[in-house]
C-alpha positions as CSV (number, residue, x, y, z in Angstrom):
1,X,2.5,14.2,6.9
2,X,5.7,12.4,6.3
3,X,8.5,12.9,3.8
4,X,11.3,10.3,3.4
5,X,14.6,10.8,1.6
6,X,16.7,9.2,0.2
7,X,16.2,5.5,-0.5
8,X,19.6,5.1,-2.2
9,X,21.2,2.9,-4.8
10,X,18.6,0.4,-5.8
11,X,21.1,-1.7,-7.7
12,X,20.6,-4.1,-4.8
13,X,17.4,-5.1,-6.6
14,X,19.5,-6.9,-9.1
15,X,19.9,-9.8,-6.6
16,X,16.3,-9.9,-5.6
17,X,13.8,-12.3,-7.3
18,X,10.4,-11.2,-8.3
19,X,8.8,-12.6,-5.2
20,X,6.8,-11.4,-2.2
21,X,8.6,-8.8,0.0
22,X,9.1,-11.3,2.8
23,X,11.2,-13.5,0.6
24,X,13.6,-10.8,-0.5
25,X,17.1,-11.3,0.8
26,X,17.3,-9.9,4.3
27,X,21.1,-9.3,4.1
28,X,20.4,-6.8,1.3
29,X,20.8,-3.2,2.5
30,X,18.2,-1.9,0.2
31,X,15.6,-4.3,1.5
32,X,16.5,-3.4,5.1
33,X,16.0,0.2,4.1
34,X,12.5,-0.5,2.9
35,X,11.7,-2.6,5.9
36,X,12.6,0.3,8.1
37,X,10.5,2.5,5.9
38,X,7.5,0.2,6.4
39,X,8.1,0.1,10.1
40,X,8.2,3.9,10.3
41,X,4.9,4.1,8.4
42,X,3.3,1.6,10.8
43,X,4.7,3.6,13.8
44,X,3.6,7.1,12.8
45,X,0.6,6.2,10.6
46,X,0.8,9.2,8.3
47,X,-2.1,10.3,6.2
48,X,0.2,11.4,3.4
49,X,3.5,9.9,2.5
50,X,6.1,11.1,-0.1
51,X,9.1,8.9,-0.8
52,X,12.1,9.8,-2.9
53,X,13.9,6.7,-4.3
54,X,17.2,7.7,-5.7
55,X,19.3,6.0,-8.4
56,X,16.5,3.7,-9.5
57,X,18.2,0.6,-10.9
58,X,21.4,1.7,-9.2
59,X,24.8,1.9,-11.0
60,X,24.0,-1.4,-12.7
61,X,20.6,-0.1,-13.9
62,X,20.6,-2.0,-17.3
63,X,20.4,-5.3,-15.4
64,X,18.5,-4.1,-12.3
65,X,15.6,-2.1,-13.8
66,X,13.6,-5.3,-14.6
67,X,13.1,-5.9,-10.9
68,X,11.9,-2.4,-10.0
69,X,8.2,-2.8,-11.1
70,X,7.7,-6.0,-9.1
71,X,9.3,-4.5,-6.1
72,X,7.0,-1.4,-6.2
73,X,4.0,-3.7,-6.5
74,X,5.1,-5.7,-3.4
75,X,5.7,-2.5,-1.5
76,X,2.3,-1.1,-2.2
77,X,0.6,-4.4,-1.3
78,X,2.5,-4.7,2.0
79,X,0.5,-4.6,5.3
80,X,2.1,-1.3,6.2
81,X,0.7,0.4,3.1
82,X,-2.7,-1.3,3.0
83,X,-4.5,1.7,4.3
84,X,-3.2,3.9,1.5
85,X,-5.9,3.5,-1.1
86,X,-4.4,6.0,-3.5
87,X,-0.9,6.3,-4.9
88,X,1.1,7.8,-7.7
89,X,4.5,6.5,-8.7
90,X,6.7,8.3,-11.2
91,X,9.4,6.0,-12.3
92,X,12.1,6.9,-14.7
93,X,13.0,3.6,-16.5
94,X,14.1,5.1,-19.8
95,X,17.8,4.4,-19.1
96,X,18.6,4.1,-22.9
97,X,18.0,7.8,-23.3
98,X,21.0,9.8,-22.0
99,X,19.2,13.0,-22.9
100,X,16.4,12.4,-20.4
101,X,17.3,9.6,-17.9
102,X,17.5,11.0,-14.4
103,X,17.8,9.2,-11.0
104,X,14.5,9.8,-9.3
105,X,11.3,8.0,-8.6
106,X,8.6,9.3,-6.3
107,X,5.3,8.6,-4.6
108,X,4.2,11.9,-5.5
109,X,0.9,14.9,-9.1
110,X,1.3,18.3,-10.6
111,X,-1.0,20.0,-13.1
112,X,-0.1,23.7,-12.9
113,X,-3.5,25.0,-14.0
114,X,-5.9,22.5,-12.4
115,X,-5.7,19.6,-10.0
116,X,-6.6,16.0,-11.0
117,X,-8.2,13.9,-8.4
118,X,-6.1,11.0,-7.4
119,X,-8.0,7.7,-7.8
120,X,-6.5,4.3,-7.3
121,X,-2.9,3.4,-7.7
122,X,-1.1,4.3,-10.8
123,X,2.5,4.0,-12.0
124,X,3.8,6.4,-14.7
125,X,7.0,5.2,-16.2
126,X,7.0,5.3,-20.0
127,X,7.3,8.9,-21.1
128,X,7.7,11.1,-18.1
129,X,8.6,14.1,-20.2
130,X,5.0,14.2,-21.5
131,X,3.3,13.3,-18.3
132,X,1.0,16.3,-17.5
133,X,1.2,15.9,-13.7
134,X,4.9,16.0,-13.4
135,X,7.8,18.3,-14.3
136,X,11.2,16.6,-14.8
137,X,14.5,18.1,-15.9
138,X,18.0,16.8,-16.2
139,X,20.8,19.3,-15.6
140,X,22.7,20.5,-18.7
141,X,25.9,18.6,-19.4
142,X,28.1,21.7,-19.0
143,X,27.1,21.9,-15.4
144,X,29.4,19.0,-14.6
145,X,31.7,18.5,-17.6
146,X,33.9,15.9,-15.8
147,X,31.2,13.3,-16.5
148,X,30.6,11.9,-19.9
149,X,26.9,12.2,-19.0
150,X,25.1,12.6,-15.7
151,X,21.8,11.4,-14.3
152,X,21.5,14.4,-12.0
153,X,18.3,16.4,-12.1
154,X,15.0,17.1,-10.4
155,X,11.3,16.1,-10.5
156,X,8.5,18.4,-9.3
157,X,4.9,17.4,-8.4
158,X,2.1,19.6,-7.1
159,X,-0.5,18.5,-4.5
160,X,-3.7,19.8,-2.9
161,X,-4.8,18.3,0.4
162,X,-8.0,19.9,1.6
163,X,-7.3,23.6,1.5
164,X,-3.5,23.2,1.5
165,X,-1.6,23.1,-1.8
166,X,2.2,22.7,-2.2
167,X,5.0,21.4,-4.4
168,X,7.3,18.4,-3.8
169,X,10.7,18.6,-5.5
170,X,12.9,15.5,-5.6
171,X,16.5,16.5,-6.4
172,X,20.0,15.0,-6.9
173,X,23.0,17.3,-7.2
174,X,26.6,16.7,-8.2
175,X,29.1,14.9,-6.1
176,X,32.8,15.6,-5.3
177,X,34.7,13.8,-8.0
178,X,38.0,14.0,-6.2
179,X,38.9,14.6,-2.5
180,X,42.2,16.2,-3.7
181,X,40.4,18.8,-5.9
182,X,37.9,19.5,-3.1
183,X,40.8,20.2,-0.8
184,X,42.5,22.8,-3.0
185,X,40.4,25.8,-2.1
186,X,37.6,27.0,0.1
187,X,34.8,26.7,-0.9
188,X,35.6,23.9,-3.4
189,X,34.9,24.0,-7.1
190,X,32.3,21.3,-6.5
191,X,30.5,23.4,-4.0
192,X,30.2,26.1,-6.7
193,X,28.7,23.6,-9.2
194,X,26.1,22.5,-6.7
195,X,25.3,26.1,-5.9
196,X,24.7,26.8,-9.6
197,X,22.5,23.7,-10.0
198,X,20.4,24.3,-6.9
199,X,20.0,28.0,-7.9
200,X,18.7,26.8,-11.3
201,X,16.1,24.5,-9.7
202,X,14.9,27.2,-7.3
203,X,14.6,29.7,-10.1
204,X,12.6,27.2,-12.2
205,X,10.1,26.3,-9.4
206,X,9.5,29.9,-8.5
207,X,9.4,31.5,-11.9
208,X,6.3,33.1,-13.5
209,X,5.0,30.0,-15.4
210,X,2.8,28.8,-12.6
211,X,1.3,30.1,-9.4
212,X,3.9,30.1,-6.6
213,X,3.2,27.6,-3.8
214,X,5.0,26.5,-0.7
215,X,7.5,23.8,-1.7
216,X,9.5,21.0,0.0
217,X,12.7,20.1,-1.8
218,X,14.4,16.9,-0.7
219,X,17.0,14.3,-1.8
220,X,20.7,13.9,-2.1
221,X,22.0,17.4,-2.4
222,X,25.6,16.0,-2.1
223,X,26.4,18.9,0.3
224,X,29.9,18.4,1.7
225,X,31.8,19.9,4.6
226,X,34.3,22.6,3.5
227,X,37.1,20.2,2.8
228,X,40.0,22.5,3.2
229,X,38.8,24.0,6.4
230,X,37.6,20.8,8.0
231,X,41.0,19.1,7.2
232,X,42.8,22.1,8.7
233,X,40.8,21.7,11.8
234,X,41.1,18.0,12.1
235,X,44.9,18.1,11.4
236,X,45.8,21.4,13.0
237,X,48.9,20.1,14.8
238,X,50.0,17.7,12.0
239,X,52.5,18.2,9.2
240,X,51.6,17.5,5.6
241,X,53.5,15.3,3.2
242,X,52.8,15.5,-0.5
243,X,53.2,12.5,-2.7
244,X,53.3,13.0,-6.5
245,X,53.1,10.7,-9.5
246,X,56.3,9.8,-11.2
247,X,55.0,10.4,-14.8
248,X,53.0,13.6,-14.5
249,X,54.2,15.0,-11.1
250,X,50.5,15.5,-10.2
251,X,49.5,15.3,-6.5
252,X,48.6,11.6,-5.8
253,X,48.1,11.7,-2.1
254,X,48.4,13.9,1.0
255,X,49.6,12.4,4.3
256,X,49.1,14.3,7.5
257,X,51.3,13.1,10.4
258,X,51.6,14.0,14.0
259,X,54.8,15.9,14.9
260,X,55.6,13.5,17.7
261,X,54.1,10.1,18.7
262,X,56.3,8.3,16.2
263,X,54.9,10.6,13.4
264,X,51.6,8.7,13.5
265,X,49.4,9.2,10.4
266,X,46.3,11.3,11.2
267,X,44.8,11.5,7.8
268,X,45.6,10.1,4.3
269,X,43.9,11.8,1.4
270,X,43.6,10.6,-2.1
271,X,41.2,11.1,-5.0
272,X,38.8,8.6,-3.5
273,X,40.3,8.0,-0.1
274,X,39.6,9.9,3.2
275,X,41.2,7.8,5.9
276,X,41.0,9.7,9.2
277,X,42.4,8.1,12.4
278,X,39.3,8.8,14.6
279,X,35.9,8.3,13.0
280,X,34.2,8.9,16.4
281,X,34.4,12.6,15.9
282,X,31.7,12.2,13.1
283,X,29.4,10.2,15.5
284,X,29.9,11.8,18.9
285,X,27.0,14.1,19.7
286,X,25.8,13.4,16.2
287,X,28.9,15.1,14.7
288,X,27.4,18.5,15.5
289,X,30.9,19.9,16.3
290,X,31.5,19.8,12.5
291,X,28.3,21.5,11.5
292,X,30.2,24.8,11.4
293,X,31.9,23.5,8.2
294,X,28.5,22.6,6.6
295,X,28.1,25.9,4.7
296,X,26.7,25.2,1.3
297,X,23.2,26.0,2.3
298,X,24.1,29.4,3.7
299,X,24.0,30.9,0.2
300,X,20.3,30.2,0.1
301,X,19.5,31.2,3.7
302,X,16.8,33.6,2.5
303,X,15.1,31.0,0.2
304,X,15.5,27.7,1.9
305,X,14.9,26.6,5.5
306,X,15.6,23.4,7.5
307,X,14.6,21.9,10.8
308,X,17.5,21.5,13.3
309,X,19.9,18.7,12.4
310,X,20.2,16.2,15.2
311,X,21.6,13.2,13.4
312,X,25.1,12.2,12.3
313,X,26.4,12.8,8.7
314,X,24.3,10.7,6.3
315,X,27.1,9.6,4.0
316,X,29.3,7.6,3.2
317,X,28.3,4.6,5.4
318,X,29.8,1.2,5.0
319,X,28.0,-1.2,2.7
320,X,29.1,-4.1,4.9
321,X,26.0,-5.5,6.6
322,X,27.9,-6.0,9.8
323,X,29.1,-2.4,10.0
324,X,25.9,-0.3,10.0
325,X,27.4,2.6,12.1
326,X,30.8,2.7,10.4
327,X,31.8,5.2,7.6
328,X,33.7,4.1,4.5
329,X,37.1,5.6,4.1
330,X,36.2,7.1,0.7
331,X,34.9,10.6,1.5
332,X,34.8,12.9,4.5
333,X,31.4,12.2,6.2
334,X,28.8,14.9,5.4
335,X,25.1,15.7,5.6
336,X,24.5,15.0,1.9
337,X,20.8,14.1,2.3
338,X,18.4,16.8,3.4
339,X,14.8,17.9,3.6
340,X,14.5,21.6,2.9
341,X,11.5,23.9,2.5
342,X,10.5,27.4,1.5
343,X,9.5,30.0,4.1
344,X,5.9,29.5,3.3
345,X,6.3,25.7,3.6
346,X,8.0,26.2,6.9
347,X,5.0,28.3,8.1
348,X,2.8,25.3,7.3
349,X,4.9,23.2,9.7
350,X,5.0,25.8,12.4
351,X,1.4,27.1,12.2
352,X,-0.4,27.5,15.6
353,X,-2.5,24.3,15.3
354,X,0.7,22.3,15.1
355,X,2.2,23.7,18.3
356,X,1.3,20.6,20.3
357,X,2.5,18.3,17.6
358,X,6.0,16.9,17.3
359,X,8.2,17.8,14.4
360,X,10.6,15.0,13.4
361,X,13.7,15.4,11.3
362,X,15.9,12.3,11.8
363,X,17.5,9.3,10.1
364,X,16.0,5.8,10.0
365,X,17.9,2.7,11.1
366,X,21.0,4.5,12.6
367,X,22.6,1.2,13.7
368,X,21.9,-1.0,10.6
369,X,23.4,-1.1,7.1
370,X,21.2,0.6,4.5
371,X,23.8,1.2,1.8
372,X,26.2,4.2,1.7
373,X,23.4,6.7,2.6
374,X,21.2,6.8,5.6
375,X,17.5,7.4,5.0
376,X,16.1,10.6,6.4
377,X,12.5,11.3,7.5
378,X,10.7,14.5,8.2
379,X,7.2,14.4,9.7
380,X,4.5,16.3,11.6
381,X,3.2,13.9,14.2
């Protein structure tokens, strides 16, 4: 088995012609991401593969969506995928509908009362709301009122492999709109919004409508480190300078300086700027010294489980193709992208017959540019 999350920001497809995969632009981070996916498939040779592609069409989805279908066709016909004789692709292309448009696509079917045999390769994209093998919901607007409208939501599919049945849930939660707001209190207001949304999803997929099954939930949870506490830790010996706007007197930036060493700037924080003097702390030993500030999942510790994190924060990486290991100075690096599971799903992983098998939970392509998110993979090998 193998799960992969998240193939991010497919706006890069807007520069890709409708041509065979080998002729796509190799400087394109999204293409590199898919090439590493294919390489991973060839290396591990899974019998079942689930892929969560996020922000289908990207931020420029009006111009980019026209390239998605041809790209999916080329992906499925690639050498790495030739042994997969069956596939289901759920692709949300209805970008003109703000009421229903989400961000997710998936190789993933769910019919709650009976299973439908998967035969051949089929793409469902027109009216996902009425597709009987899929459950898709977009979060209510009042969950994140700062946005005029949001593409955030979840997709659930249900699978039966031999005598094993389970749910796959692709999810995208809300981001931190402002570093300054996130810093104001611990936990941040954004953390509370994500907690509410994730709780909503868990309640929906475990309610009484259908039989409860083990579930895997994966995607961009947008989990962030506790901003206030991580900044206090990183800048424990620094002094803070507050810069306000002239017209409204609102906080415009925070500057943390050393008390000596010519008052060197340690951290500069603005709405969309997180410029810390030493990025190595997020990479050394995979950044595990900062995992103590990764607390958003703790609220759900009785409902959700995760394999041990042994990879650096998955976001926000530079989108410069020459800086694959560097983080952008936009947000505090964090483990936004995760593969989580219910207790019963965890038991599937850890059952006795899997004792001699390897459990993999890692990122793909740690040294190359794949966009602002690194792709994660989870597998039983």
